[in-house]
C-alpha positions in Angstrom: -19.6 -4.7 -1.2 -16.2 -3.9 -2.7 -16.3 -6.6 -5.4 -14.5 -5.5 -8.5 -13.4 -2.2 -7.0 -9.8 -1.4 -7.9 -7.9 0.4 -5.2 -4.3 1.8 -5.4 -2.2 2.3 -2.3 0.9 4.5 -2.9 3.8 4.5 -0.5 7.5 5.2 -0.2 9.9 2.2 0.2 10.8 3.2 3.7 9.0 4.6 6.7 5.3 3.8 6.1 3.7 2.8 9.4 3.0 -0.9 9.2 -0.6 -0.9 10.5 -1.5 2.0 8.2 -0.6 -0.1 5.1 -1.0 -3.8 6.1 -4.3 -3.5 8.0 -6.3 -1.5 5.4 -5.0 -3.6 2.5 -5.9 -6.8 4.2 -9.3 -5.5 5.2 -10.1 -4.2 1.7 -9.0 -7.4 0.0 -11.0 -9.4 2.5 -14.1 -7.5 1.3 -13.5 -8.3 -2.3 -11.5 -5.2 -3.5 -8.6 -5.6 -5.9 -5.8 -3.7 -4.1 -2.5 -2.9 -5.7 0.4 -1.4 -3.7 2.7 0.9 -5.6 6.0 2.2 -4.4 8.8 4.3 -5.7 10.8 1.3 -6.8 10.3 -2.5 -6.9 12.4 -3.2 -3.8 10.5 -4.2 -0.7 8.6 -1.6 1.4 10.2 -1.5 4.8 7.5 -0.6 7.2 7.9 0.7 10.8 6.0 0.1 14.0 5.6 3.1 16.3 7.6 5.3 13.9 10.9 3.6 14.8 10.9 -0.2 15.2 11.3 -2.4 12.0 8.0 -3.9 10.8 7.0 -6.2 8.0 8.6 -5.9 4.6 5.9 -5.6 1.9 6.4 -6.4 -1.8 4.9 -3.7 -4.0 2.8 -4.9 -6.9 4.1 -2.2 -9.2 6.2 1.0 -9.2 4.7 4.5 -9.3 6.0 4.9 -12.8 3.9 1.9 -13.9 0.6 3.2 -12.5 -2.3 3.9 -14.8 -4.5 6.3 -12.7 -7.5 5.6 -14.8 -7.5 2.0 -13.8 -8.4 2.6 -10.2 -11.6 3.6 -8.3 -9.9 4.8 -5.1 -6.5 6.0 -3.9 -5.2 4.9 -0.5 -2.3 7.0 0.9 -1.1 5.3 4.2 0.7 7.5 6.7 4.3 7.4 7.4 6.8 8.4 10.0 8.3 11.8 10.8 
């Protein structure tokens, strides 16, 4: 069980593959983990589908500057596009 586990996903604000961010975050949250998504800035994260088509825009929970690494149990680094 992932109850009370704190997970940090770090991404850029453009180019992360949609399914590599959205799917694991949804899955982890669905199993009780507290997942925070951090990006370079507070603007929306513009994901891509198939490395080129626009995907969902995801709101980050915090910026990388605001991250306290000691507050998390696991780091998730979703893939991006070339």
